[in-house]
C-alpha positions in Angstrom: -0.1 0.0 0.4 3.1 2.4 0.0 3.4 2.8 -3.7 2.0 6.5 -4.6 2.5 6.5 -8.4 0.0 3.9 -9.6 -2.7 4.5 -13.0 -5.5 4.4 -10.3 -3.9 7.1 -8.5 -3.6 9.1 -12.1 -6.8 8.3 -13.0 -8.3 9.9 -10.0 -5.6 13.2 -10.2 -6.7 13.6 -13.9 -10.4 13.3 -12.9 -9.8 16.2 -10.0 -7.9 17.9 -13.0 -10.3 17.8 -15.7 -13.2 19.6 -13.2 -12.2 23.3 -13.4 -13.1 22.5 -17.9 -16.3 20.6 -17.1 -17.6 23.2 -14.7 -16.2 26.3 -17.6 -18.0 24.7 -20.2 -21.3 23.9 -18.0 -21.4 27.7 -17.7 -20.1 28.9 -20.8 -23.0 26.9 -22.2 -20.3 24.2 -24.4 -23.1 21.2 -23.0 -21.0 18.4 -25.9 -17.7 19.6 -24.5 -19.1 19.3 -20.4 -20.2 16.2 -21.5 -17.6 14.2 -23.0 -15.0 15.5 -20.4 -17.9 14.4 -18.1 -18.1 10.8 -19.2 -14.7 10.6 -19.4 -14.0 11.9 -15.9 -17.0 9.5 -14.8 -15.3 6.0 -16.4 -12.0 7.2 -14.8 -14.2 6.9 -11.5 -15.2 3.2 -12.3 -11.4 2.5 -13.8 -9.6 3.6 -10.9 -11.0 1.1 -8.3 -11.2 -1.6 -11.0 -7.5 -1.9 -12.0 -6.4 -0.4 -8.1 -8.4 -3.8 -7.2 -7.2 -5.8 -10.4 -3.3 -5.2 -9.6 -3.6 -4.8 -6.1 -2.2 -1.8 -6.4 -4.6 0.0 -3.5 -2.7 3.1 -1.9 -3.6 5.1 1.1 -3.5 8.4 -1.2 -6.0 5.9 -3.5 -8.4 5.4 -0.7 -8.3 9.3 0.5 -8.6 10.7 -3.2 -10.8 8.5 -4.7 -14.0 9.6 -2.3 -12.7 12.8 -2.6 -12.9 13.3 -6.5 -16.0 11.6 -6.7 -17.3 14.2 -4.1 -15.8 17.5 -6.5 -17.0 15.7 -9.8 -20.4 14.9 -8.9 -21.2 18.1 -6.7 -19.4 20.6 -8.8 -21.2 19.7 -11.8 -24.1 19.7 -10.7 -24.0 22.8 -8.5 -23.0 24.3 -12.4 -25.7 22.5 -14.1 -28.4 24.4 -11.5 -26.6 27.9 -11.7 -27.0 27.7 -15.6 -30.9 26.6 -14.9 -30.4 22.9 -16.3 -31.7 20.9 -13.0 -33.9 21.8 -10.1 -31.6 23.3 -7.5 -33.4 22.0 -4.5 -32.3 18.4 -5.6 -28.6 19.7 -5.8 -29.2 21.6 -2.6 -30.5 18.0 -0.8 -27.6 16.1 -2.4 -24.7 18.1 -2.0 -26.1 18.7 1.6 -25.6 14.9 2.2 -22.6 14.3 0.7 -21.1 16.7 2.8 -22.8 16.0 6.3 -21.9 12.3 5.3 -18.4 13.7 4.7 -17.6 15.1 7.6 -19.2 12.4 9.6 -16.7 9.4 8.3 -14.1 12.3 9.4 -15.6 12.0 13.0 -15.6 8.0 12.3 -12.4 7.8 11.5 -10.8 10.2 14.3 -12.3 7.3 16.3 -11.0 4.9 14.9 -13.9 3.5 13.1 -15.1 3.0 9.3 -17.8 3.7 7.5 -17.5 2.0 4.5 -19.3 2.4 1.1 -23.0 0.8 0.7 -24.5 -0.6 -2.5 -26.6 2.0 -1.8 -24.6 4.6 -2.0 -23.0 3.6 -4.8 -26.4 3.4 -6.9 -26.8 7.1 -5.9 -23.4 8.2 -7.3 -24.4 6.0 -10.7 -28.6 7.7 -11.0 -26.4 10.8 -10.4 -23.7 10.4 -13.3 -27.0 9.0 -15.8 -28.8 12.3 -14.7 -25.8 14.3 -15.6 -25.0 12.9 -18.9 -29.0 13.0 -19.6 -28.8 17.0 -18.6 -25.7 17.6 -20.6 -27.4 15.5 -23.4 -31.0 17.8 -23.6 -33.0 15.0 -22.3 -33.4 17.6 -19.5 -36.9 16.1 -18.1 -35.7 12.3 -17.6 -32.4 13.9 -16.5 -34.3 15.9 -13.6 -36.8 13.0 -13.2 -33.6 10.7 -12.5 -31.9 13.5 -10.1 -34.9 13.5 -8.0 -34.5 9.9 -7.4 -30.9 10.5 -6.7 -32.0 12.9 -4.1 -34.2 10.4 -2.3 -31.4 7.9 -2.4 -29.3 10.3 -1.4 -31.4 10.9 1.7 -32.3 7.6 2.7 -28.0 6.1 2.8 -27.4 9.2 4.5 -29.8 8.5 7.2 -28.4 4.9 6.8 -24.6 6.3 7.1 -25.6 8.1 10.3 -27.2 5.4 11.9 -24.4 3.0 11.4 -22.1 5.4 13.1 -24.3 5.7 15.7 -24.4 2.6 16.2 -20.9 2.0 16.2 -20.5 4.5 18.7 -22.6 2.6 21.2 -20.5 -0.5 20.6 -17.5 1.3 21.5 
């Protein structure tokens, strides 16, 4: 777990470096360019974890950086889409607020030696958000917004679930 220069870490860093371009392209109305970069970035999200596990190149940096890159990708993109009025801002506020709350809770858990792993529901939320972003940027606003609203409900549900697991772990300590 000591190596830092790995393909998965490179993909994670690339995802972070592409974020400003995605945001600028959305804000400037270049939705096709934003879409292409977003799809590439989303693909790196799935690839980095797969490669890390397959090549047994999981690193401490990757464990720390990957979830941060994921949250930056989804939050920045959603905020940009709301800014240009391509989606409902209330869903975005719900999703981003949940992301921040869960990240804070995980930091508190980690400081106490607890690990709250990602759940299948959390992964489903991420996939729903990514698909909704692709639909929104592709011009399928109605379906994209509907999926984003569903994502917000899944985000709330999984957020409460994470907090319940955290509180249970605290009681057992």
